[in-house]
C-alpha positions as CSV (number, residue, x, y, z in Angstrom):
1,M,6.2,-22.2,2.0
2,F,6.2,-22.9,5.8
3,L,9.8,-24.1,5.6
4,T,10.8,-21.0,3.7
5,L,9.0,-18.8,6.3
6,M,10.9,-20.5,9.1
7,Q,14.2,-20.1,7.3
8,V,13.5,-16.4,7.0
9,L,12.2,-15.9,10.5
10,G,15.0,-17.7,12.3
11,P,17.9,-15.5,10.9
12,F,15.5,-12.5,10.9
13,L,15.0,-12.8,14.7
14,I,18.7,-13.4,15.2
15,A,19.4,-10.3,13.1
16,G,16.9,-8.4,15.3
17,L,18.9,-9.4,18.4
18,G,22.0,-8.1,16.7
19,S,20.3,-4.8,15.9
20,M,19.0,-4.6,19.4
21,G,22.6,-5.2,20.7
22,T,23.8,-2.5,18.4
23,G,21.3,-0.1,19.8
24,L,22.2,-1.0,23.4
25,L,25.9,-0.7,22.7
26,L,25.3,2.7,21.0
27,D,23.4,3.9,24.1
28,V,26.5,3.1,26.1
29,V,29.4,4.3,23.9
30,K,27.7,7.6,23.0
31,D,28.6,8.8,26.6
32,W,32.3,7.9,26.2
33,H,34.8,10.8,26.2
34,N,35.7,10.4,22.6
35,F,32.1,10.6,21.4
36,E,31.3,13.4,23.7
37,N,34.3,15.6,22.8
38,I,34.2,14.9,19.0
39,D,30.7,15.2,17.5
40,S,31.9,13.9,14.2
41,L,32.4,10.4,15.6
42,I,28.7,9.9,16.5
43,T,27.7,11.4,13.2
44,L,30.0,8.8,11.4
45,V,28.3,5.8,13.1
46,P,25.4,5.4,10.6
47,T,27.8,6.1,7.7
48,L,30.3,3.4,8.7
49,L,27.5,0.9,9.6
50,G,25.9,1.7,6.2
51,L,29.2,1.4,4.4
52,K,29.8,-2.0,5.9
53,G,26.3,-3.0,5.1
54,N,26.4,-1.7,1.5
55,L,29.7,-3.5,0.7
56,E,28.9,-6.7,2.6
57,M,25.3,-7.0,1.4
58,T,26.3,-6.4,-2.2
59,V,29.0,-9.1,-1.9
60,T,26.6,-11.4,0.0
61,A,23.9,-11.1,-2.6
62,R,26.4,-12.0,-5.3
63,L,27.6,-15.0,-3.2
64,C,24.0,-16.1,-2.6
65,T,23.1,-16.0,-6.3
66,A,26.2,-17.9,-7.2
67,S,25.5,-20.5,-4.5
68,N,21.9,-21.0,-5.6
69,L,23.1,-21.5,-9.2
70,G,25.7,-24.1,-8.1
71,I,28.7,-22.1,-9.0
72,L,30.3,-22.3,-5.6
73,D,30.1,-26.1,-5.3
74,D,33.7,-26.2,-6.5
75,H,36.0,-25.3,-3.6
76,S,38.6,-23.6,-5.8
77,V,35.8,-21.3,-7.2
78,L,34.7,-20.6,-3.6
79,L,38.2,-19.6,-2.5
80,R,38.6,-17.4,-5.6
81,F,35.3,-15.7,-4.8
82,L,36.5,-15.1,-1.2
83,R,39.8,-13.6,-2.4
84,D,38.1,-11.3,-5.0
85,D,35.5,-10.2,-2.5
86,L,38.0,-9.3,0.1
87,L,40.1,-7.3,-2.3
88,L,37.0,-5.5,-3.6
89,T,35.6,-4.6,-0.1
90,Q,39.0,-3.6,1.3
91,F,39.6,-1.3,-1.7
92,Q,36.1,0.3,-1.7
93,A,35.9,0.5,2.1
94,T,39.2,2.4,2.5
95,I,38.3,5.0,-0.1
96,V,34.7,5.5,1.0
97,S,35.5,5.7,4.7
98,L,38.2,8.3,3.9
99,L,35.7,10.3,1.8
100,A,33.0,10.0,4.4
101,S,35.2,11.1,7.3
102,V,36.5,14.1,5.4
103,L,33.0,15.1,4.3
104,T,31.7,14.7,7.9
105,L,34.5,17.0,9.1
106,L,33.8,19.6,6.5
107,I,30.1,19.7,7.5
108,Q,31.0,19.8,11.2
109,G,33.4,22.7,10.4
110,I,30.5,24.6,9.0
111,K,28.3,23.9,12.0
112,D,30.9,24.2,14.8
113,P,34.4,25.4,13.7
114,E,35.7,25.1,17.2
115,Q,35.5,21.3,17.0
116,I,37.8,21.2,14.0
117,T,41.3,20.8,15.3
118,V,44.2,18.9,13.8
119,A,44.1,16.2,16.5
120,N,40.3,15.7,16.1
121,C,40.6,15.4,12.3
122,I,43.4,12.8,12.5
123,V,41.4,10.8,15.1
124,V,38.3,10.8,13.0
125,I,39.9,9.9,9.7
126,S,42.2,7.2,11.1
127,S,39.4,5.7,13.2
128,A,37.1,5.5,10.1
129,V,39.8,4.0,7.8
130,V,41.0,1.4,10.3
131,T,37.4,0.4,11.3
132,A,36.3,-0.1,7.7
133,A,39.3,-2.3,6.8
134,I,39.1,-4.5,9.9
135,A,35.3,-4.9,9.8
136,C,35.3,-5.8,6.1
137,L,38.0,-8.4,6.5
138,F,36.2,-10.1,9.4
139,L,32.7,-10.0,7.8
140,G,33.9,-11.1,4.3
141,C,35.4,-14.3,5.7
142,L,32.4,-14.9,8.0
143,M,29.8,-14.5,5.3
144,T,31.7,-16.7,2.8
145,L,31.7,-19.4,5.5
146,V,27.9,-18.9,6.1
147,V,27.1,-19.2,2.4
148,Y,29.2,-22.4,2.2
149,L,27.6,-24.0,5.3
150,S,24.1,-23.0,4.1
151,R,24.7,-24.8,0.8
152,K,25.9,-27.9,2.6
153,A,22.8,-27.8,4.9
154,R,20.5,-27.3,1.9
155,I,19.3,-24.0,3.3
156,N,18.6,-21.2,0.9
157,P,21.4,-18.7,1.7
158,D,19.1,-15.8,0.5
159,N,17.1,-16.4,3.7
160,V,20.1,-16.8,6.1
161,C,23.1,-14.7,5.0
162,A,21.7,-11.2,4.6
163,P,20.2,-11.0,8.1
164,L,23.2,-12.5,9.7
165,A,25.5,-10.2,7.8
166,A,23.4,-7.2,8.9
167,S,23.2,-8.1,12.6
168,L,26.7,-9.3,13.2
169,G,28.1,-6.6,10.9
170,D,26.4,-3.7,12.8
171,I,27.4,-4.7,16.3
172,S,30.9,-5.7,15.3
173,T,31.5,-2.6,13.3
174,L,30.2,-0.4,16.0
175,G,32.4,-2.1,18.6
176,I,35.5,-1.9,16.4
177,F,34.8,1.8,15.7
178,A,34.1,2.6,19.4
179,Y,37.2,1.0,20.7
180,T,39.4,2.2,17.8
181,S,38.4,5.8,18.2
182,F,38.6,5.5,22.0
183,Y,42.2,4.4,22.0
184,L,43.2,6.7,19.2
185,Y,41.6,9.6,21.1
186,L,43.8,8.7,24.1
187,L,46.8,8.9,21.7
188,K,45.9,12.4,20.4
189,D,49.1,13.7,22.1
190,H,51.1,11.1,20.0
191,L,49.6,11.8,16.6
192,Y,52.2,9.9,14.7
193,I,50.5,6.6,15.7
194,P,47.0,7.3,14.1
195,I,48.7,9.0,11.2
196,L,50.9,5.9,10.6
197,L,47.9,3.6,10.7
198,A,45.9,5.6,8.2
199,I,48.9,5.9,5.8
200,V,49.5,2.1,5.9
201,F,45.9,1.3,4.9
202,M,45.9,4.1,2.2
203,C,49.1,2.8,0.7
204,L,47.7,-0.7,0.5
205,C,44.6,0.6,-1.2
206,P,46.0,0.9,-4.8
207,M,47.4,-2.7,-4.6
208,W,44.0,-4.0,-3.5
209,G,42.3,-2.2,-6.4
210,R,44.8,-3.4,-9.0
211,L,44.4,-7.1,-7.9
212,A,40.6,-6.8,-7.8
213,W,40.5,-5.4,-11.3
214,Q,42.1,-8.6,-12.6
215,S,38.9,-10.5,-11.8
216,P,36.2,-10.3,-14.5
217,E,33.5,-10.9,-11.9
218,V,34.7,-8.1,-9.6
219,R,35.4,-5.7,-12.5
220,I,31.7,-5.0,-13.0
221,H,31.4,-3.9,-9.3
222,L,34.3,-1.5,-9.8
223,Q,32.7,-0.2,-13.0
224,Q,29.1,0.1,-11.8
225,G,29.3,0.0,-8.0
226,W,30.8,3.3,-7.2
227,L,27.8,5.6,-7.9
228,P,25.4,3.6,-5.6
229,I,28.0,3.4,-2.8
230,L,28.8,7.1,-3.0
231,L,25.1,8.1,-3.1
232,A,24.5,5.8,-0.2
233,M,27.3,7.5,1.7
234,C,25.7,10.9,1.2
235,I,22.3,9.5,2.4
236,S,24.0,7.9,5.4
237,L,25.4,11.3,6.4
238,G,21.8,12.5,6.7
239,A,21.1,9.5,9.0
240,G,24.1,10.4,11.0
241,Y,22.9,13.9,11.8
242,I,19.4,12.5,12.7
243,L,21.2,10.2,15.1
244,D,23.2,13.2,16.5
245,I,19.9,15.1,17.1
246,A,18.2,12.1,18.6
247,S,21.1,11.4,21.0
248,K,21.2,15.0,22.2
249,N,17.5,15.9,22.4
250,L,15.4,12.6,22.7
251,E,16.4,10.4,25.6
252,A,16.8,6.8,24.6
253,A,15.9,7.3,21.0
254,A,19.4,6.5,19.8
255,A,19.1,3.0,21.3
256,F,16.0,2.3,19.0
257,V,17.4,3.7,15.8
258,P,19.6,0.6,14.9
259,V,16.6,-1.7,15.6
260,V,14.1,0.2,13.4
261,S,16.6,0.7,10.6
262,G,18.4,-2.6,10.9
263,I,15.4,-4.9,10.9
264,C,13.9,-3.1,8.0
265,G,17.2,-3.3,6.1
266,N,17.3,-7.1,6.8
267,L,13.9,-7.5,5.2
268,L,14.6,-5.6,2.1
269,V,18.0,-7.3,1.5
270,I,16.2,-10.7,1.7
271,L,13.7,-9.5,-0.9
272,V,16.5,-8.2,-3.2
273,C,18.3,-11.6,-3.0
274,R,15.2,-13.6,-3.6
275,M,14.0,-11.4,-6.5
276,T,17.5,-11.4,-8.2
277,T,17.7,-15.2,-7.9
278,V,14.2,-15.7,-9.4
279,L,14.9,-13.3,-12.2
280,R,18.3,-14.8,-13.1
281,R,16.9,-18.3,-13.2
282,Q,14.1,-17.4,-15.7
283,V,15.4,-14.5,-17.9
284,R,18.5,-12.6,-18.8
285,L,19.4,-9.2,-17.4
286,G,17.4,-6.5,-19.2
287,E,14.8,-9.0,-20.4
288,G,11.6,-10.7,-19.0
289,R,9.0,-7.9,-19.5
290,Q,6.1,-10.4,-18.9
291,L,7.7,-11.8,-15.7
292,I,8.3,-8.3,-14.4
293,A,4.7,-7.3,-15.2
294,D,3.5,-10.4,-13.3
295,I,5.5,-9.5,-10.3
296,R,4.6,-5.9,-10.3
297,N,0.8,-6.5,-10.8
298,D,0.6,-9.4,-8.3
299,H,-0.5,-8.6,-4.8
300,P,2.5,-9.0,-2.5
301,F,0.6,-10.6,0.4
302,S,-1.6,-13.0,-1.6
303,C,-0.9,-16.7,-2.0
304,R,-1.8,-16.8,-5.7
305,G,0.1,-16.1,-8.9
306,K,3.3,-17.3,-10.4
307,P,5.7,-15.0,-8.5
308,S,4.4,-16.3,-5.1
309,A,7.9,-17.5,-4.2
310,L,8.8,-13.8,-3.6
311,K,6.0,-13.2,-1.2
312,S,7.5,-14.8,1.9
313,S,9.6,-11.6,2.5
314,F,6.4,-9.6,2.5
315,R,4.6,-12.0,4.7
316,V,7.5,-11.8,7.2
317,L,6.5,-8.2,7.5
318,A,3.4,-9.4,9.4
319,A,5.8,-10.8,12.0
320,L,7.6,-7.4,12.3
321,P,5.4,-6.1,15.1
322,F,5.8,-9.3,17.1
323,S,9.6,-9.2,16.9
324,H,9.6,-5.5,17.8
325,I,7.5,-6.2,20.9
326,I,10.4,-8.4,22.2
327,F,13.1,-6.0,21.2
328,S,11.4,-2.8,22.3
329,F,10.5,-4.2,25.7
330,T,14.1,-5.4,26.2
331,I,15.6,-2.0,25.2
332,A,13.1,-0.1,27.4
333,Y,14.1,-2.3,30.3
334,L,17.8,-1.9,29.8
335,T,17.9,1.8,29.0
336,K,16.8,4.9,30.9
337,G,14.4,7.6,29.5
338,V,11.7,5.3,28.2
339,D,9.0,3.0,29.6
340,A,7.1,0.4,27.5
341,T,3.6,1.6,28.1
342,W,0.6,0.6,26.0
343,V,0.6,4.0,24.3
344,F,4.3,3.7,23.5
345,M,3.9,0.2,22.1
346,A,0.9,1.1,20.0
347,V,2.6,4.2,18.4
348,F,5.9,2.4,18.0
349,L,4.5,-0.7,16.3
350,L,2.3,1.3,14.0
351,F,5.2,3.4,12.7
352,V,7.6,0.6,12.3
353,F,5.1,-1.4,10.3
354,I,4.4,1.5,8.0
355,H,8.1,2.1,7.6
356,G,8.7,-1.6,6.7
357,L,5.8,-1.7,4.2
358,I,7.0,1.5,2.5
359,M,10.6,0.2,2.2
360,L,9.6,-3.2,0.9
361,L,7.3,-1.8,-1.8
362,M,10.1,0.6,-2.8
363,T,12.6,-2.3,-2.9
364,R,10.4,-4.3,-5.2
365,E,9.9,-1.5,-7.7
366,T,13.6,-0.5,-7.6
367,V,14.8,-4.1,-8.3
368,L,12.3,-4.5,-11.2
369,R,13.2,-1.1,-12.8
370,L,17.0,-1.8,-12.5
371,W,16.5,-5.2,-14.1
372,Q,14.5,-3.6,-17.0
373,W,17.3,-1.1,-17.5
374,G,20.0,-3.8,-17.7
375,V,21.6,-2.8,-14.3
376,D,22.5,-5.6,-11.9
377,P,20.3,-5.1,-8.8
378,D,22.9,-7.0,-6.6
379,V,25.3,-4.2,-7.4
380,A,23.1,-1.1,-7.6
381,S,20.1,-1.5,-5.4
382,I,21.3,-2.7,-2.0
383,P,23.6,0.2,-1.2
384,I,21.0,2.9,-1.9
385,L,18.1,1.0,-0.4
386,T,19.9,0.2,2.9
387,A,21.0,3.8,3.2
388,V,17.4,5.0,2.6
389,A,16.3,2.5,5.2
390,D,18.8,3.9,7.7
391,L,17.8,7.5,6.9
392,T,14.0,6.8,7.1
393,G,14.4,4.5,10.1
394,G,16.2,7.2,12.1
395,A,13.5,9.8,11.0
396,F,10.6,7.4,11.9
397,T,12.2,6.7,15.3
398,C,12.5,10.4,16.1
399,I,9.0,11.0,14.9
400,I,7.8,8.2,17.2
401,F,9.4,9.9,20.2
402,V,8.3,13.4,19.2
403,V,4.7,12.2,18.9
404,L,4.8,10.5,22.3
405,Y,6.3,13.6,23.8
406,S,3.7,15.8,22.2
407,L,1.0,13.6,23.6
408,H,2.6,14.1,27.1
409,D,2.9,10.3,27.4
410,S,4.8,9.2,30.5
411,S,6.8,6.6,28.5
412,V,9.4,9.0,27.2
413,T,11.5,11.9,28.6
414,M,13.6,14.5,26.8
415,A,17.3,14.9,27.2
416,A,19.1,17.4,29.3
417,D,17.8,20.5,27.5
418,P,14.2,19.8,26.9
419,M,12.3,21.4,24.0
420,T,8.6,21.7,23.4
421,G,7.0,19.0,21.3
422,S,6.7,21.3,18.3
423,D,10.3,22.5,18.6
424,A,11.6,18.9,18.8
425,L,9.6,18.0,15.8
426,L,11.0,20.9,13.8
427,A,14.6,20.1,15.0
428,T,14.3,16.4,14.2
429,V,12.2,16.2,11.1
430,G,13.9,19.3,9.6
431,L,17.3,17.8,10.0
432,N,17.2,15.9,6.7
433,S,16.6,19.1,4.6
434,T,19.3,21.0,6.4
435,T,21.8,18.2,6.0
436,M,21.2,18.2,2.3
437,V,21.7,21.9,2.1
438,Y,25.2,21.5,3.6
């Protein structure tokens, strides 16, 4: 069990560094001209990061399960999995990024019609499509390599791949999106270039889908995977508007959002991978009522009971505050608008622990119910759960800063146009409901 815990903690801390880097990068790029002049770009950040996470985590979970069952020991099978996964992610990423950018622009048009110009729309759509395609290609190849090396090193890929995919995926996707949108924004007087880029990827999309459909293993993702991904996209839009509010009204809060959301997302994906592997080894999909009852009734933090192999993910939750101490101190040191006082650390660690516990309990119940219903959790659970983690992580981060501001703690400052603590709370917490109304 100690070895398992170490296998989880190592990549978990690396993933935390990646999430911290994403937050610091976001704190820098949000002041670039393209993000300042086109609000839809900052709103799209959680959606694109979530889309990357949803697709890559789903594929990673499938690769980890296949690796643990010994299916990928044959190199030809491994290469076939890589080809099929790249076709699947490119096809889904292109479609969902296009839908997400259009929906974001429609909502932005309702909020601020002056922002909706032909040039802005083309920059947003082309940036989203190009970023999704490049990020999925890079991450698909990288995670297949990590799964292969983990198997060779006799390390459980469930413990390694998901956190690495999350951390490297977030910071690489944000970097690609920031620079892509920056240069396409500079080319807004030459719109034929971003238009041509978007058309090329959209023309390739049907070919990717046709080739992916020929694989029986991928076909189930194309049949069952759309609803979770589209629901996750809608949830991520809510996370985007929370991030927009945080960046405008709560100084430095935007830098903490990827850390709170990302680390929690890493934990829940580890739990999904481990639960799916345990269930597949013992029962068939849709069966195993007694095993499911044992897992559901067993205390997640105890060391007794048959399903104790799943509990390492919950026990890692105990290390969550310690990792956040490192990350929060670093972010506070490198960003303006926040100081790591004792009051700040106490409030911050309390809320992130509560957030992590809620999400892990929700994850366990979601996986068990999907298995009972005969729905593959690798396909259906990860997109929705990671999107909910992004949404609630952003909300919890804003609540942390609002609470500290309401307490008149010296650790935080408001942005340029300060609100009262109650006004900030209403503007931030009320964002989710207003977003859903749109």
